[in-house]
DRENVOLUM-355243 format. One record per residue (C-alpha): residue in one letter; x, y, z. Coordinates in steps of 0.25 Angstrom, whole numbers. Layout:
BEGIN
A|X|Y|Z
...
***
This chain:
BEGIN
M|25|23|-46
N|39|27|-51
P|45|14|-48
A|60|14|-49
A|67|4|-59
A|71|-9|-52
P|83|-17|-55
L|74|-27|-63
A|84|-38|-66
S|88|-40|-52
L|74|-42|-47
G|69|-54|-54
T|55|-58|-56
T|51|-65|-43
G|37|-66|-38
R|25|-73|-43
A|20|-69|-57
E|6|-64|-54
T|5|-51|-62
P|-4|-53|-74
M|1|-51|-88
A|-10|-42|-91
F|-3|-31|-83
V|10|-33|-91
Q|1|-32|-104
A|-5|-19|-99
I|9|-13|-97
V|13|-18|-111
A|0|-11|-116
A|5|2|-109
Y|18|1|-117
A|10|-1|-130
Q|2|12|-127
R|15|20|-127
G|22|12|-139
L|33|7|-130
D|39|-7|-129
P|36|-14|-116
L|46|-25|-119
P|58|-19|-111
A|49|-17|-99
L|44|-32|-100
S|58|-37|-101
A|62|-29|-89
A|51|-35|-81
Q|55|-49|-86
I|42|-51|-93
A|42|-59|-106
P|34|-52|-117
N|28|-65|-121
L|20|-65|-107
L|12|-54|-112
D|4|-64|-121
Q|2|-73|-109
P|-10|-68|-101
D|-8|-77|-90
A|6|-73|-88
R|10|-66|-75
I|22|-58|-70
T|27|-55|-56
A|25|-42|-48
L|39|-38|-50
Q|39|-40|-65
M|26|-31|-65
E|34|-21|-57
W|45|-21|-67
L|36|-20|-79
S|28|-8|-73
A|40|0|-69
S|46|-1|-83
A|33|2|-89
M|30|14|-80
R|44|20|-83
E|44|18|-98
L|30|23|-100
D|31|33|-89
D|17|29|-85
E|15|23|-71
A|1|20|-76
L|6|11|-87
G|-4|16|-97
W|-17|15|-89
F|-21|30|-89
S|-23|40|-100
R|-10|47|-96
R|3|42|-90
L|6|42|-75
P|21|47|-76
W|32|40|-68
G|30|43|-53
S|15|45|-53
Y|11|34|-44
G|23|38|-35
M|17|52|-34
L|4|46|-30
V|10|39|-18
R|18|51|-14
A|5|60|-14
S|-1|50|-4
L|11|48|5
T|8|58|15
S|-6|53|18
P|-9|49|32
T|-17|36|28
L|-19|27|17
G|-33|32|14
V|-28|46|12
A|-16|41|4
L|-25|33|-6
A|-34|44|-7
R|-23|53|-11
W|-17|42|-21
C|-30|41|-28
R|-33|56|-29
H|-19|58|-35
H|-20|47|-44
G|-31|55|-50
L|-22|66|-53
L|-13|56|-62
T|-24|51|-70
D|-40|52|-71
D|-41|39|-78
I|-44|32|-65
Q|-49|37|-51
L|-45|31|-38
Q|-51|33|-25
V|-52|27|-11
S|-64|25|-3
Q|-69|16|9
S|-82|11|14
Q|-85|1|25
G|-70|-2|29
V|-66|-5|14
A|-57|5|6
S|-58|5|-9
L|-48|11|-19
Q|-56|13|-31
L|-51|15|-46
T|-61|21|-56
E|-57|21|-71
Q|-60|35|-76
R|-57|30|-90
E|-56|16|-97
L|-42|10|-94
G|-44|0|-106
V|-34|-12|-106
L|-26|-6|-95
Q|-38|-6|-85
E|-34|-18|-77
F|-19|-15|-76
A|-22|0|-73
V|-33|-3|-62
V|-25|-14|-56
S|-12|-6|-56
V|-18|6|-50
L|-25|-1|-39
R|-13|-10|-35
N|-5|3|-35
A|-14|10|-26
L|-15|-2|-16
G|1|-3|-17
V|2|12|-13
A|-8|10|-2
C|0|-2|4
W|13|5|3
L|8|18|9
T|3|11|21
D|14|0|21
S|2|-10|22
R|-4|-21|13
I|-18|-17|10
P|-26|-30|7
L|-38|-28|-3
L|-52|-32|1
Q|-56|-32|-14
T|-51|-27|-28
T|-62|-23|-38
L|-60|-21|-52
R|-69|-16|-63
F|-63|-25|-74
A|-66|-39|-77
P|-57|-50|-72
P|-45|-51|-81
P|-39|-65|-85
H|-29|-63|-74
A|-39|-60|-63
G|-32|-71|-55
S|-20|-61|-53
Y|-29|-51|-45
R|-27|-60|-33
V|-13|-55|-33
L|-15|-41|-38
F|-25|-38|-27
D|-28|-45|-15
G|-42|-48|-11
P|-53|-51|-21
T|-54|-44|-34
Q|-67|-41|-40
F|-68|-39|-55
N|-79|-32|-63
A|-81|-23|-51
P|-87|-9|-51
E|-74|-2|-48
H|-59|-4|-47
S|-55|-4|-32
L|-47|-10|-21
Q|-54|-12|-7
F|-47|-14|6
D|-49|-12|21
A|-51|3|23
G|-43|2|36
Y|-30|3|27
L|-34|17|23
S|-31|22|37
L|-17|16|37
P|-6|27|38
V|3|30|26
R|17|25|30
R|26|29|19
D|34|42|17
E|42|48|5
A|54|39|8
A|46|26|7
L|39|32|-6
Q|53|33|-12
R|56|19|-9
M|43|14|-14
L|44|21|-27
Q|56|13|-31
R|47|1|-33
A|33|7|-32
L|27|-3|-41
L|28|-13|-30
L|16|-7|-24
T|8|-11|-36
V|14|-25|-40
R|15|-31|-26
P|6|-32|-14
Y|9|-25|-1
R|11|-35|10
R|10|-29|24
D|-3|-25|30
R|-4|-14|40
L|-18|-12|43
L|-18|-20|56
V|-6|-13|61
E|-13|0|60
K|-26|-5|66
V|-18|-10|78
R|-10|3|79
Q|-23|11|79
T|-30|1|90
L|-17|2|99
A|-18|18|98
E|-33|20|99
H|-38|8|107
P|-27|4|117
E|-37|-3|125
H|-37|-14|114
S|-22|-14|114
R|-18|-21|127
N|-15|-34|120
A|-15|-41|107
D|-28|-48|110
D|-36|-35|113
L|-30|-28|101
A|-33|-40|92
A|-48|-41|97
W|-50|-26|95
L|-45|-28|80
N|-53|-41|78
L|-41|-50|77
S|-35|-61|85
A|-22|-57|92
R|-15|-68|84
T|-20|-61|71
L|-16|-47|76
H|-2|-51|78
R|-1|-59|65
Q|-6|-48|57
L|2|-37|63
K|14|-46|60
E|10|-47|46
E|9|-31|46
G|23|-30|51
A|19|-26|65
S|17|-31|79
L|7|-27|90
Q|18|-23|99
Q|25|-14|89
L|11|-7|86
K|9|-6|101
D|22|1|103
A|20|10|91
V|7|15|96
R|12|17|110
R|24|24|105
D|15|34|97
M|6|36|108
A|17|39|118
T|24|48|109
D|11|56|106
L|8|57|121
L|22|62|124
L|22|72|114
R|8|77|115
T|6|77|130
Q|14|79|143
R|8|67|150
P|18|59|159
I|25|48|153
K|18|38|163
Q|5|42|158
I|9|41|143
A|15|27|146
A|1|23|151
E|-7|29|140
V|2|21|129
G|0|8|136
F|12|6|145
Q|11|1|159
N|21|10|165
E|30|21|162
K|43|14|162
S|39|4|151
F|33|15|142
M|47|23|144
R|55|10|140
A|46|8|127
F|46|23|123
K|61|23|124
G|61|11|115
W|52|18|105
T|59|31|104
E|72|30|111
Q|68|41|121
T|60|41|134
P|46|47|134
E|51|60|141
E|63|61|131
F|54|59|119
R|44|70|125
L|55|80|128
A|62|79|115
R|50|83|108
L|46|95|116
P|47|108|108
***
């Protein structure tokens, strides 16, 4: 993911130690494959070497970020030995860049999976949906050996992290399925993946509400450059903010204004209580009034530019009781009156 080096000494090792030592051991095994010494990387991540012999030991997400970043640089392999050929520095960043112009998450993930296949054919990734459930599936095309668990978990967590980042939304999992047997540290999977985890499953997959596939991609090149400075955060830490309800509310306000007169009507249409609607929107960093204003603004600007309808008629169509209140609101949105906005964009 091309993460830039962080000033390790200044960061400390704050946070709960929940990452299993098995993943540290896997990185050490990758060093052994190349005949390199892992001790400097362990030291930089403040991981005592004697912990490698303690299967029950845990490290923090931040220590995992440090160790992975050091290993990826020193091995010049962002796959850390999982595949039959290295994935050179910047490979996963390239995958994200290739998905950045996608209109929706569904398109972005399909591109991400397809382009991952250009980097390695050791695994195959694909996205599907059925009966309202989306599934991101990972198929092993060759045996991954002792690195199987670390490889599968890392790729799935990275794909989920990218999906959350692209949409600026937490994507809660309905279920994670894994083909391998429960490891001794199976208890850690409650942190690695939210929702239930099924081991000894027919396939490796992440399953989530298919509604997230319709979320728009919200990032641009500038955001990508900022993210790449600490890209491993997408893999080692869960995304917090969820935006699925925001998009559902925005869509309802635009397409079903008859259900948007008040919070009670809108909540009933969405099968929620008004209280739950307000609470969940707040958790997603939005408010009903903000979303109403945004939808009204978008509808008004579209009608002003696309039609020659009178201002009074447009005001009524976007839900204002009179032309005066519409003009006051529009000037607050754009610092122009509706007429000024329309005239300024005439050819």
